[in-house]
C-alpha positions in Angstrom: 74.9 84.1 113.3 78.5 83.5 112.2 80.3 86.4 110.7 82.3 85.8 107.5 86.1 85.8 107.5 87.5 89.3 106.9 90.1 90.5 104.4 91.5 94.0 105.0 92.0 95.8 101.6 94.5 98.6 101.6 96.7 100.5 99.2 95.9 102.8 96.3 93.0 103.2 93.9 93.4 99.9 92.1 92.5 98.2 95.4 89.6 100.5 95.9 88.3 99.7 92.4 88.8 96.0 93.0 86.8 95.7 96.2 83.3 95.8 94.7 84.3 93.0 92.4 85.7 91.0 95.3 82.5 91.5 97.2 80.3 90.4 94.3 82.4 87.3 93.5 83.2 86.2 97.0 80.1 86.8 99.1 81.4 84.4 101.8 84.0 87.0 102.8 83.9 90.5 104.2 86.3 92.9 102.5 87.0 96.0 104.6 88.1 99.0 102.5 91.1 100.9 103.8 92.4 101.9 100.3 93.2 105.5 99.6 94.0 106.6 96.1 97.3 108.3 95.1 99.1 107.5 98.3 102.9 106.9 98.6 104.2 104.1 100.7 105.4 106.8 103.1 101.8 107.6 103.9 101.3 104.0 105.0 103.9 104.3 107.8 103.2 104.3 111.5 102.1 107.7 112.7 100.7 108.8 109.4 96.9 109.3 109.1 96.3 106.7 106.4 98.2 104.1 108.5 96.5 105.0 111.7 93.0 104.8 110.1 93.9 101.3 108.8 95.0 100.3 112.4 91.8 101.7 113.9 89.6 99.9 111.4 91.5 96.6 111.9 91.4 96.9 115.7 87.6 97.6 115.6 87.1 94.5 113.5 89.1 92.5 116.0 87.1 94.0 118.9 83.9 93.1 117.2 85.0 89.5 117.0 86.1 89.5 113.4 88.2 86.7 112.0 90.8 88.5 109.9 92.4 86.2 107.5 94.7 88.5 105.4 95.5 91.9 104.2 95.4 92.6 100.5 97.7 95.5 99.5 98.1 97.2 96.1 100.5 100.1 96.3 103.6 101.4 94.5 102.4 103.5 91.5 102.9 106.8 93.4 106.5 105.9 94.3 107.7 105.4 90.7 108.4 109.0 89.7 111.2 109.8 92.2 114.3 107.7 92.4 114.7 108.0 96.2 111.1 106.9 96.8 111.3 104.0 94.4 114.6 102.7 95.9 113.0 102.9 99.4 109.8 101.1 98.5 110.8 97.6 99.7 112.2 98.9 103.0 109.1 101.2 103.6 106.7 98.4 102.7 108.4 95.9 105.1 108.3 98.6 107.8 104.6 99.1 107.1 103.9 95.4 107.3 106.0 94.8 110.5 104.3 97.8 112.2 100.8 96.6 111.1 101.5 93.1 112.6 102.8 94.6 115.8 100.0 97.2 116.2 97.3 94.7 115.5 98.8 91.5 117.1 98.2 89.7 113.8 101.8 88.5 113.6 101.2 85.6 111.2 98.6 87.4 109.0 99.5 87.0 105.3 99.9 90.0 103.1 98.8 89.4 99.6 100.2 92.2 97.5 100.1 93.2 93.8 103.2 93.7 91.8 102.9 96.6 89.4 101.6 95.8 86.0 103.1 96.8 82.7 105.2 100.0 82.7 103.4 102.9 81.1 106.2 105.4 81.1 107.1 106.2 84.8 110.9 106.6 85.2 111.3 104.2 88.1 108.4 101.8 87.5 110.8 98.8 87.0 112.7 99.7 90.1 109.6 99.3 92.3 108.5 96.2 90.4 111.9 94.5 90.9 111.7 95.3 94.7 108.2 93.9 94.9 109.4 90.6 93.4 112.3 90.5 95.9 110.0 91.0 98.8 107.9 87.8 98.3 110.6 85.5 99.8 109.1 85.8 103.3 106.5 83.2 104.4 103.8 85.8 105.2 104.2 87.8 102.0 102.7 86.6 98.7 102.7 88.5 95.4 100.1 88.7 92.7 101.4 89.4 89.2 99.3 91.6 86.9 101.7 92.2 83.9 99.4 90.8 81.3 96.4 92.9 82.1 95.3 95.8 79.9 95.0 99.3 81.3 91.8 101.3 80.9 91.7 104.9 79.8 93.7 106.1 82.8 96.8 104.0 83.5 97.7 102.4 85.9 94.0 101.6 86.4 93.0 98.4 84.8 90.3 98.0 82.1 88.6 95.3 84.2 89.0 94.2 87.9 87.6 90.7 87.7 90.9 89.1 86.8 92.9 90.9 89.5 90.2 90.0 92.1 90.4 86.3 91.1 94.2 86.3 91.2 94.2 87.9 94.7 91.8 85.3 96.0 93.8 82.4 94.3 97.0 83.6 96.0 95.1 84.1 99.3 93.6 80.6 99.2 97.0 79.1 98.4 98.7 81.0 101.2 96.1 79.7 103.7 96.0 76.2 102.3 92.3 76.4 101.4 
């Protein structure tokens, strides 16, 4: 039996909430959940528990013969309250991704990442959002925009996760040429 292609899903709680929708809409893919709510990008750095758990999960999938096609990443909300963390977001995210590629051997794996949605009052929201837009110039990094989506009762969590899931998959398919 052939195993479905794998997408690693990491980041904060919006990714965690989107995974069940991805699984229901795209049954021909396996979505591995490495998302951890309320995490700063600093927790996704080499040597940190969250990062090392992601690497272990990815390496196990590779060892099991998995065909990993992309990493979906939704992160940034936790870094919008403190100026220093917001200003370091792009550098820290690039460090995360470079380390991930090196530690897994998946050097051409595309990272499909969400840009923050509409600002809901965090002091450095727009700083992180701007840095996210700047990061997509690399051939293996592709951004999903979510500005137009409504938040639910607890921003920055969306009212519905079907549209974000569809957008992630559309960017993923475009990045892979499928």
